[in-house]
C-alpha positions in Angstrom: 0.0 -0.1 -0.1 1.4 3.7 -0.8 2.4 5.7 1.8 1.7 8.9 -0.3 -0.8 10.0 -2.8 -0.4 7.2 -5.0 -2.8 8.7 -7.8 -0.6 11.6 -8.0 2.4 9.9 -8.1 1.4 7.9 -11.1 0.2 11.0 -13.1 3.6 12.5 -12.4 5.4 9.2 -13.5 3.4 9.0 -16.9 4.2 12.7 -17.6 7.8 12.0 -17.1 7.7 9.0 -19.4 5.6 10.9 -22.2 8.0 13.8 -22.0 11.0 11.8 -22.1 9.6 10.0 -25.3 8.7 13.3 -27.0 12.0 15.0 -26.0 10.2 17.7 -24.2 12.9 20.3 -23.0 10.9 20.7 -19.5 12.1 17.1 -18.5 15.7 17.3 -20.4 16.6 20.3 -18.2 16.6 17.7 -15.0 19.7 15.4 -14.6 17.6 12.9 -12.8 20.6 11.7 -10.5 20.0 8.3 -9.5 23.0 7.5 -7.3 26.9 7.3 -7.3 29.9 6.7 -5.3 33.3 8.2 -4.7 36.4 6.3 -3.9 40.3 7.1 -3.6 43.6 5.6 -3.9 46.8 6.8 -2.7 49.4 7.4 -5.2 52.5 9.2 -3.8 53.7 12.1 -1.4 56.1 15.0 -2.0 57.1 16.7 1.1 53.9 17.3 3.2 51.9 16.9 -0.2 49.9 13.7 -0.7 48.5 12.9 -4.2 45.3 10.7 -4.6 43.4 9.0 -7.6 39.8 9.9 -7.2 37.1 7.5 -8.9 33.5 8.6 -9.0 30.6 6.5 -10.4 27.5 8.4 -11.1 23.9 6.9 -12.1 21.4 8.9 -13.8 17.8 8.3 -14.9 17.9 7.8 -18.8 14.9 10.4 -18.9 17.2 13.2 -17.8 19.8 15.1 -19.5 23.2 13.6 -20.0 25.8 14.2 -17.5 28.8 16.5 -18.7 32.0 15.1 -19.6 33.9 16.0 -16.5 32.9 16.6 -13.1 34.5 18.7 -10.1 35.1 16.9 -6.7 36.1 19.1 -3.8 38.5 18.1 -0.7 37.7 19.8 2.6 39.6 19.9 5.7 39.2 22.0 8.9 43.2 22.3 9.0 43.8 23.4 5.3 42.1 25.4 2.6 39.5 23.6 0.3 41.3 22.1 -3.0 39.5 20.7 -5.8 40.2 18.3 -8.8 38.5 18.0 -12.4 37.8 14.4 -13.0 37.3 13.4 -16.7 34.8 10.6 -17.8 36.1 7.5 -18.8 34.7 4.3 -20.3 31.9 5.9 -22.1 31.2 8.0 -24.8 29.5 11.8 -24.8 28.2 11.4 -21.4 25.4 8.8 -22.2 26.6 6.1 -20.1 25.7 2.4 -20.4 22.5 0.8 -18.9 23.4 -0.6 -15.5 24.1 -4.2 -16.2 22.0 -5.7 -13.2 19.0 -3.4 -13.5 16.6 -5.9 -15.4 17.6 -9.1 -14.2 14.5 -9.6 -12.3 12.1 -6.9 -13.8 11.5 -6.3 -17.2 12.3 -2.5 -18.5 8.5 -1.9 -18.8 7.7 -2.8 -15.1 11.0 -1.1 -13.8 9.6 2.4 -14.8 13.1 3.6 -15.1 16.5 3.0 -17.1 19.8 4.0 -15.3 22.9 5.0 -17.1 26.3 4.6 -15.3 29.0 7.1 -15.9 32.7 6.4 -14.5 34.9 9.5 -14.0 38.6 9.5 -12.8 41.0 12.1 -11.8 43.9 13.1 -9.3 43.9 15.6 -6.4 46.6 16.6 -4.3 46.1 17.1 -0.4 48.2 19.8 1.2 49.0 17.8 4.3 47.7 15.2 6.9 44.2 15.8 8.6 41.7 13.6 10.5 38.9 15.0 8.6 39.4 15.0 5.0 36.2 14.8 2.9 35.9 14.3 -0.7 32.7 15.6 -1.9 30.8 15.9 -5.2 27.1 17.5 -5.3 24.7 18.3 -8.3 21.2 18.8 -9.0 18.7 17.0 -9.3 16.7 13.7 -8.4 14.0 11.8 -10.2 10.8 13.8 -9.4 9.2 10.0 -9.2 10.8 9.0 -6.3 8.3 8.2 -3.4 10.3 8.0 0.0 11.6 11.5 0.3 10.0 15.0 0.1 9.7 17.2 -2.7 12.2 14.8 -4.5 12.6 17.0 -7.7 13.8 20.2 -5.5 16.3 18.0 -3.6 20.0 17.9 -4.5 22.4 15.2 -4.9 25.3 14.4 -2.8 28.0 11.8 -2.3 31.3 11.7 0.0 34.3 9.6 1.0 36.3 10.6 4.0 40.1 10.1 4.9 42.1 10.4 8.2 45.5 10.2 7.4 47.2 11.1 10.6 48.3 7.8 11.2 49.5 6.7 7.7 48.2 7.2 4.1 45.1 5.0 3.0 43.4 3.6 0.2 39.4 3.5 0.6 37.1 0.5 0.6 36.3 -0.1 -3.2 32.7 -0.7 -3.9 32.7 -3.8 -6.6 29.2 -4.8 -6.5 26.5 -3.1 -8.6 24.2 -0.7 -7.0 21.4 -0.6 -9.5 18.8 -3.1 -9.1 15.0 -3.1 -9.7 12.9 -5.5 -7.6 9.3 -6.9 -7.4 6.9 -7.1 -4.5 6.2 -10.4 -2.6 9.6 -11.8 -2.8 12.6 -11.7 -0.3 15.6 -10.3 -1.7 19.3 -10.6 -0.4 21.3 -7.6 -1.9 24.9 -7.7 -1.4 26.9 -4.2 -0.9 30.5 -5.6 -1.5 33.7 -3.9 -1.3 37.4 -4.7 -1.3 39.5 -3.3 1.2 43.2 -3.3 -0.4 45.0 -2.4 3.0 43.2 -5.2 5.0 41.7 -2.7 7.3 38.6 -3.6 8.9 35.2 -2.5 7.7 31.7 -2.0 8.8 28.5 -1.8 6.8 25.5 0.6 7.8 22.6 2.4 6.4 23.0 6.1 6.3 20.9 9.1 5.2 20.7 10.3 1.5 22.1 13.9 1.5 22.1 17.1 -0.5 24.8 19.9 -0.7 25.7 22.9 -2.1 28.2 22.8 -5.0 31.9 23.6 -3.6 30.8 22.6 -0.1 31.7 19.5 2.0 29.0 20.0 4.4 25.8 18.2 3.4 22.2 18.1 4.8 20.2 14.9 5.3 17.1 14.9 3.1 14.0 14.5 5.1 12.3 11.4 4.1 8.3 11.5 3.5 5.9 10.2 6.1 6.3 6.3 6.5 9.8 6.0 5.6 13.0 6.6 7.4 16.7 6.6 6.3 17.3 3.1 7.7 13.9 1.8 6.7 13.7 3.5 3.1 11.5 0.5 1.4 8.1 -0.5 2.1 8.2 -3.9 3.5 6.2 -7.1 4.7 6.5 -7.3 7.7 6.7 -3.6 8.1 10.1 -2.1 9.1 11.7 -5.3 8.4 14.6 -4.6 6.1 18.1 -5.3 7.6 21.7 -4.8 6.5 24.3 -7.2 8.1 27.1 -4.8 9.4 29.7 -7.6 8.6 28.9 -8.7 5.4 27.0 -5.8 3.6 24.0 -8.0 2.7 20.5 -6.2 2.7 17.6 -8.5 3.2 14.2 -7.3 2.6 10.9 -8.1 1.3 9.2 -5.1 -0.8 5.6 -4.8 -0.5 4.5 -1.9 -2.7 5.1 -0.4 -6.2 7.5 2.5 -5.5 10.6 4.3 -6.5 12.9 4.8 -3.4 16.5 6.3 -2.5 18.7 4.9 0.0 22.5 5.1 1.1 25.1 2.6 2.3 28.3 3.8 4.2 31.4 1.8 4.6 33.5 2.6 7.8 37.0 1.7 7.6 38.9 1.1 11.0 42.8 0.5 11.5 44.6 -0.4 14.7 46.7 2.2 16.1 50.0 0.1 17.6 50.9 3.3 19.4 47.8 4.0 21.4 46.7 0.5 21.3 43.3 1.5 20.1 41.1 1.1 16.8 41.0 4.5 15.0 38.5 5.2 12.1 40.6 5.9 9.1 38.4 6.1 6.3 34.6 6.0 4.9 33.0 5.7 1.7 29.4 6.4 0.7 27.1 5.1 -1.9 23.7 6.6 -2.9 21.3 4.5 -4.8 17.7 4.8 -6.3 15.8 1.5 -6.2 12.8 0.7 -8.2 9.7 -1.6 -6.9 7.8 -3.2 -9.7 4.6 -5.3 -9.4 5.8 -8.3 -10.9 9.3 -10.0 -11.8 9.9 -11.5 -14.9 8.5 -14.9 -16.1 11.9 -16.5 -16.1 12.7 -14.9 -12.8 9.4 -16.3 -11.4 10.2 -19.8 -12.7 12.7 -20.0 -9.7 16.3 -21.8 -10.1 16.2 -23.2 -13.8 19.2 -24.6 -15.4 20.5 -23.2 -18.4 19.4 -25.3 -21.1 21.5 -23.7 -23.4 24.9 -24.7 -21.6 27.3 -26.7 -23.6 26.6 -30.5 -22.8 23.1 -30.3 -21.4 20.4 -31.9 -23.0 17.1 -33.5 -22.4 16.9 -37.3 -22.0 14.7 -38.7 -24.9 13.0 -41.5 -22.5 12.1 -39.6 -19.4 12.6 -36.0 -20.5 14.9 -35.0 -17.4 17.8 -32.4 -18.0 20.8 -34.5 -18.6 24.6 -34.0 -18.7 27.1 -36.7 -19.6 30.0 -37.4 -17.1 32.8 -39.7 -16.9 33.7 -42.6 -14.6 35.6 -41.5 -11.7 34.5 -37.9 -12.0 34.3 -36.3 -8.6 32.4 -33.0 -9.0 29.3 -32.1 -10.9 28.9 -28.5 -12.2 25.5 -26.8 -12.9 24.8 -23.8 -14.7 21.6 -21.6 -14.3 19.4 -19.5 -16.7 19.0 -16.7 -13.6 22.0 -16.2 -11.3 21.7 -17.7 -8.1 21.6 -15.9 -4.6 24.6 -17.2 -3.0 23.3 -16.4 0.4 20.9 -19.3 -0.2 23.5 -21.8 -0.9 24.1 -24.4 2.2 27.8 -24.9 1.7 27.7 -28.1 3.4 25.9 -29.8 0.3 22.4 -30.4 1.8 20.7 -28.3 -0.8 21.0 -31.5 -3.2 20.6 -35.2 -2.8 22.4 -37.5 -5.1 21.3 -41.1 -5.7 23.2 -43.8 -7.7 22.0 -45.9 -10.6 20.9 -48.7 -7.7 19.1 -46.0 -5.7 21.6 -45.8 -2.9 22.8 -42.1 -1.9 26.1 -40.8 -2.9 27.3 -38.5 -0.2 28.1 -34.6 -1.1 30.9 -33.3 0.6 30.4 -29.5 -0.2 28.8 -26.7 -2.7 31.0 -24.1 -4.0 29.8 -21.2 -6.2 31.6 -18.9 -8.6 30.1 -16.0 -6.6 30.5 -12.5 -8.2 31.1 -9.3 -6.6 27.1 -9.0 -6.3 27.0 -12.2 -4.4 25.4 -13.9 -7.3 26.6 -17.0 -9.2 25.6 -18.3 -12.5 27.2 -21.6 -11.9 28.0 -23.8 -8.9 30.0 -27.0 -8.3 29.1 -29.8 -6.1 31.9 -31.9 -4.8 31.3 -35.3 -3.8 32.9 -37.5 -1.0 33.3 -40.4 -3.5 33.7 -40.2 -7.6 31.1 -41.5 -9.7 31.9 -45.4 -10.2 28.8 -46.9 -11.6 27.6 -47.0 -15.3 24.1 -45.6 -15.6 21.8 -42.9 -14.5 22.6 -40.9 -11.3 19.8 -38.5 -10.2 20.5 -35.0 -8.4 17.7 -33.6 -6.9 17.1 -30.5 -5.1 15.8 -30.3 -1.4 15.7 -28.2 1.6 19.0 -27.8 3.1 20.3 -27.3 6.8 19.9 -23.5 5.9 16.1 -24.2 5.7 15.5 -23.2 2.2 16.3 -24.7 -1.4 18.3 -22.5 -3.7 17.1 -19.2 -4.5 17.7 -17.2 -7.7 18.7 -13.7 -7.3 14.9 -12.4 -7.7 14.2 -14.4 -4.4 12.2 -17.3 -6.3 13.3 -20.8 -5.1 14.2 -24.1 -6.6 11.4 -26.4 -6.8 12.0 -29.3 -4.1 12.7 -32.5 -6.0 13.7 -30.7 -9.3 16.0 -33.7 -10.9 18.9 -33.2 -12.8 20.1 -36.7 -14.3 23.8 -37.5 -14.7 24.6 -40.1 -17.5 27.7 -42.1 -16.5 29.5 -44.4 -18.8 32.8 -46.3 -19.3 33.2 -47.4 -15.7 35.3 -50.2 -14.7 34.2 -53.9 -14.0 36.0 -55.4 -11.1 37.5 -58.9 -11.7 37.3 -61.3 -8.7 36.1 -64.8 -8.1 35.5 -67.3 -5.3 38.2 -70.0 -6.0 37.8 -72.6 -2.8 36.0 -73.4 0.2 37.8 -75.9 2.5 37.6 -77.3 5.9 40.8 -76.3 7.9 42.2 -79.0 10.1 38.6 -80.4 10.6 37.6 -77.3 12.6 36.4 -74.2 10.2 35.6 -73.5 6.8 38.3 -71.4 5.1 37.0 -69.5 2.1 39.7 -68.3 -0.6 39.3 -66.3 -3.6 41.3 -64.3 -6.2 41.0 -60.6 -7.7 42.9 -58.8 -10.6 43.9 -55.7 -9.2 44.4 -54.0 -12.4 40.7 -54.3 -13.1 39.4 -51.7 -10.7 40.9 -48.4 -8.9 42.8 -49.9 -6.0 42.5 -46.6 -4.0 38.6 -47.0 -4.0 38.9 -50.4 -2.1 36.9 -50.6 1.3 36.5 -54.2 2.1 35.6 -57.7 1.1 32.4 -59.1 2.5 31.7 -62.9 3.0 28.4 -64.3 2.8 27.0 -67.6 3.9 23.7 -69.5 3.2 23.0 -72.3 5.9 21.5 -75.4 5.0 17.8 -75.6 4.3 17.9 -71.5 3.9 17.5 -69.2 1.0 19.0 -66.1 2.4 22.5 -65.1 2.6 23.9 -63.5 5.5 27.1 -61.7 5.7 29.6 -63.5 8.2 32.7 -61.7 7.8 34.6 -58.8 6.7 38.2 -58.3 5.4 39.7 -54.9 5.1 43.0 -55.8 3.6 42.3 -55.9 -0.2 45.3 -58.0 -0.7 44.3 -60.8 1.6 42.3 -63.3 -0.3 41.2 -65.8 2.7 38.7 -65.8 5.5 38.1 -68.3 8.4 34.5 -68.7 9.2 34.7 -68.9 13.3 30.9 -69.2 13.3 31.0 -72.6 12.0 33.0 -75.0 14.4 34.3 -78.6 14.7 30.7 -79.7 15.5 28.9 -78.1 12.9 31.5 -79.0 10.1 30.7 -82.5 10.6 26.8 -81.9 10.6 26.1 -79.9 7.3 27.6 -78.3 4.2 27.7 -74.5 4.1 27.6 -72.3 1.0 29.7 -69.2 0.6 30.1 -66.4 -1.8 32.2 -63.1 -1.7 31.5 -59.6 -2.9 33.8 -56.3 -2.9 32.9 -53.0 -1.6 34.2 -50.1 -3.7 33.3 -46.3 -3.3 30.6 -47.6 -1.0 29.1 -49.7 -3.8 28.8 -53.4 -3.8 30.4 -54.7 -6.9 28.3 -57.9 -7.1 28.9 -61.2 -5.6 31.2 -64.1 -6.8 29.6 -67.6 -7.8 28.7 -69.9 -4.9 30.6 -72.5 -3.5 30.1 -75.2 -0.8 32.1 -77.3 1.6 32.4 -80.9 1.4 30.6 -82.6 3.8 32.1 -86.4 4.4 29.6 -88.9 5.9 29.5 -92.6 6.7 26.3 -94.1 4.7 24.8 -95.8 8.0 25.2 -92.6 10.0 26.9 -94.1 13.0 30.5 -93.4 14.3 32.9 -95.3 12.6 34.3 -97.3 15.8 36.0 -100.4 14.6 36.5 -103.5 16.4 38.8 -106.3 15.6 35.8 -108.3 13.9 35.0 -105.9 11.2 37.0 -103.3 9.3 34.4 -102.3 6.5 33.6 -98.4 6.4 31.4 -97.0 3.5 32.0 -93.2 3.2 29.8 -90.8 1.2 30.3 -87.0 0.6 28.7 -84.3 -1.8 30.0 -83.2 -4.9 32.3 -80.2 -4.6 31.2 -77.2 -7.1 34.0 -74.6 -6.6 35.5 -76.3 -9.9 35.0 -79.1 -12.3 36.4 -81.7 -10.2 38.1 -85.0 -11.8 39.0 -86.9 -8.9 38.7 -87.2 -5.2 41.5 -88.6 -2.8 40.6 -90.3 0.7 43.3 -89.6 3.4 44.0 -90.7 6.7 45.6 -89.5 9.7 46.8 -90.8 12.8 47.1 -89.1 16.3 50.3 -89.8 17.9 50.8 -87.9 21.5 47.9 -85.8 21.1 49.0 -84.5 17.5 47.6 -85.5 13.9 50.5 -86.7 12.2 51.2 -86.1 8.6 48.3 -87.5 6.2 48.7 -90.7 4.1 46.8 -91.9 1.3 44.5 -94.8 2.0 45.0 -97.6 -0.3 43.0 -100.3 0.9 40.1 -100.1 -1.6 37.5 -102.7 -2.8 38.9 -101.7 -6.4 41.8 -100.4 -7.8 40.7 -97.0 -8.5 42.4 -94.5 -5.8 41.9 -91.5 -6.1 38.1 -91.7 -6.8 37.2 -90.5 -10.1 34.5 -88.2 -10.2 31.6 -87.7 -10.3 31.7 -90.6 -7.8 31.2 -89.6 -4.4 31.4 -92.8 -2.6 34.2 -95.0 -1.1 34.4 -98.4 0.6 37.5 -98.6 2.6 39.0 -101.5 4.7 40.9 -100.5 7.6 43.8 -102.9 8.9 45.1 -100.7 11.5 46.7 -101.1 14.9 44.8 -99.9 18.2 44.6 -96.1 18.2 42.8 -93.1 17.1 42.5 -91.9 13.2 40.5 -89.9 11.0 39.6 -90.2 7.7 39.1 -86.9 5.4 38.4 -86.5 1.5 40.4 -83.8 -0.7 40.2 -82.7 -4.1 42.7 -80.1 -6.0 41.8 -77.8 -8.7 42.9 -79.5 -11.9 43.5 -76.0 -13.3 45.1 -74.5 -10.7 47.0 -76.6 -8.0 47.3 -73.7 -5.6 43.9 -74.6 -4.3 43.0 -77.8 -2.6 39.6 -78.5 -0.7 39.3 -80.5 2.2 36.0 -82.2 3.6 35.5 -82.5 7.4 37.4 -85.5 9.1 35.7 -88.6 10.5 37.1 -90.4 13.4 38.0 -94.0 13.3 38.7 -95.8 16.6 40.5 -99.0 16.8 39.8 -100.8 20.2 42.6 -101.0 22.3 43.4 -103.3 25.3 41.3 -103.3 28.6 41.2 -100.5 30.6 43.6 -100.3 33.2 42.4 -101.3 36.6 43.7 -97.8 38.0 41.2 -95.8 36.0 37.3 -96.1 36.7 35.1 -94.6 34.2 31.2 -94.5 34.9 28.7 -95.8 32.3 26.1 -93.2 33.0 25.2 -89.6 34.5 22.2 -87.9 35.7 23.1 -84.2 35.4 19.7 -83.1 37.2 21.4 -80.9 39.9 20.8 -83.2 42.9 24.4 -83.7 43.2 24.3 -87.5 42.8 26.0 -88.6 39.5 25.6 -85.2 38.1 29.2 -85.3 36.7 31.5 -87.5 34.6 34.1 -88.3 37.2 37.1 -90.3 36.2 38.7 -92.2 39.4 42.6 -92.0 39.5 42.8 -90.0 36.2 45.3 -87.7 38.1 47.9 -90.6 37.8 48.0 -89.6 33.9 50.4 -86.5 34.1 51.3 -86.2 30.5 47.7 -86.7 28.6 44.4 -87.3 30.1 42.1 -85.9 27.2 38.4 -86.8 27.0 36.4 -86.6 23.6 32.5 -86.9 23.6 30.7 -87.8 20.3 27.1 -88.4 19.8 25.7 -91.5 17.9 26.5 -89.8 14.4 29.8 -89.3 14.9 29.8 -85.6 16.0 32.3 -84.5 18.3 30.1 -82.3 21.0 32.5 -82.1 23.9 36.3 -82.0 24.3 38.2 -81.4 27.5 41.8 -79.7 27.8 44.9 -81.9 27.6 44.6 -82.9 31.3 41.0 -83.7 32.6 40.1 -81.9 35.5 37.7 -83.7 37.7 37.1 -80.5 39.7 35.6 -79.2 36.4 34.4 -82.4 34.7 32.0 -83.1 31.8 28.5 -82.4 33.0 26.5 -83.5 29.9 26.7 -80.6 28.0 28.2 -79.6 24.5 31.0 -77.3 23.9 28.7 -74.3 24.3 27.7 -75.4 27.6 24.2 -76.1 26.5 22.7 -79.4 27.9 22.6 -82.5 25.6 19.5 -84.6 25.0 19.2 -87.8 26.9 20.6 -90.9 25.1 24.0 -93.1 24.5 26.9 -91.0 23.9 30.5 -92.2 22.8 33.8 -91.4 24.6 37.5 -91.6 23.9 40.0 -91.2 26.7 43.7 -90.8 25.8 46.1 -91.5 28.8 49.6 -91.0 28.7 52.1 -91.2 31.5 55.6 -91.2 29.7 57.5 -91.8 33.4 55.7 -95.0 33.8 55.6 -95.9 30.2 51.5 -96.0 30.4 49.6 -95.2 27.2 46.0 -96.0 26.8 43.1 -95.0 24.6 39.7 -96.0 26.2 36.6 -96.1 24.2 33.3 -96.8 25.7 29.7 -95.5 25.8 28.1 -93.3 28.4 24.5 -92.6 29.2 23.1 -89.4 29.9 19.7 -89.8 32.1 17.9 -86.7 33.4 16.5 -88.7 36.3 14.0 -86.1 38.1 
């Protein structure tokens, strides 16, 4: 809503525009000053005299007369006589100037209601000495009569100044580098940057100041009175009212205009330097900028469209299938560059990268490290670079979409219009690598645990992207693969599955596969391979007595490689250690090893009393590096009768009544070198094994190795007894029954 007589103001504007169009001399007599600023640069000193270069920019409404080709600037101090310098116009011809380059970025020339030209003047001035109060001043007539926020604008003069205190050293003033001329539209929040460069490294402070008028040749201005409803620090009608704010540290002006009007305002930049003699901060300079601002009813359709990509930028095209804006990228690129049709408001960019989310071809997110923009002096950018934590490493389509960042908004263009949340840009990536690795072997190590072995061609993928190997297992009767281990050394190609112990390897065969994680991406699992499970065909533990020596073995077909044969091997336990394996050659046929695909074997054992085990192995015929072993089955050959000095119970009742709860071996302590007890179930699986010296104070209590109570029934035991000093060495085999008699 207007704060003046809107009808009268609009009539005045119409007259001005009409007269300008017809070339009427009434309007041509006014210069229509629309702003300006003065800056100074120290050149040299001669004695007490100091030479400075003065640069002045003037902005004029195009409906006024041309500014002259030269202008006079005065330098005043209470300590010296006033001096002056004539500045010459540079960079333009005939005083006509050029249209302010940012004037119509948001508002069309028709809606703006004004056209502003920019003129640049330069010259040199010599100061006769040092003083704390030098003022460089320029004044002229007149202002645009269509201005709303000051009283009697057509009768108000125009004055700009810069100040210098050179008592503590000569100085270069802050230099305005942002464009001061903008047209805005109602209903949008704008961030308008007043940027300066401080060549001496002094501290600066931004503030909104009064617009001024002054007599020619004078450095003593007067503040122009503001019209009712406006003040010097709230020079624009805003919503909410009086909400215009200037950040004193950055010079960023934030406001939301709410009325169609033409306003003037001024910005001052104060400059401070530390006085190392007095240990205080002293003000050493000041520059002032006077500006005319146009507020239109609407912004251009292009601005209202929000943040839009520049579809004319090289490499940008529309995907023929989904219609998304698309840019091609190479594998291992680690940054994405976006170009925009209307410049971005850099203050709306969340530097932590949260304005965007990037998903890979498999739908998984790819982390964004940061966003940097090529922000110009106006704190605006036509392009930005998104830096990724990890490079692009998958062929296919990545999707980069807009979202609300940690700063609470999506990106804004310089006209205050946002990028729609979930606007999507497609990145088409090709030429990526295919990591070459494969599962080689699953073997049972020493009848205890499965060991998985694999190989990899390290030249097939970027080594620096490696993160880990992941090992997966599928248990018998299951369809789901579960991760059971991780290897972080990319050159370590084996893994022992500690979750599958000596009991489980005798019960089932387990499937395995391996996958590689590169750049947070799983590259895809290898083929599957399972362990070899060796069993006796009748399911009974192979305890051999002198009356029978035949054992029928069966196992599953090994699938890690095309097997041409299997070999049945035996091992004997001597002094508690399994000795070097040997090939069993007592077969019912002359074939040994067993030729694939046969997986059965009838063996006849003719062994002296003792403890043995039988296993199956096969070697990759194409690569002898890998050998797969099955689990091993125990073969117990009956020994002489139990010595009288050891008494073994034939049942226990572990019910907690302290009667026969434990497997107590009387006099077992007489065997000081070895007294190890092993318990088997009826299928030949080891369910419990003691330490090398059996301790009656911590005996077997009818549990498995994990201290879980076993089911009632008959179990087999093997007791190894050695006392080297007395030359006693026995292996005792027998059965014990668990009865939970409650």
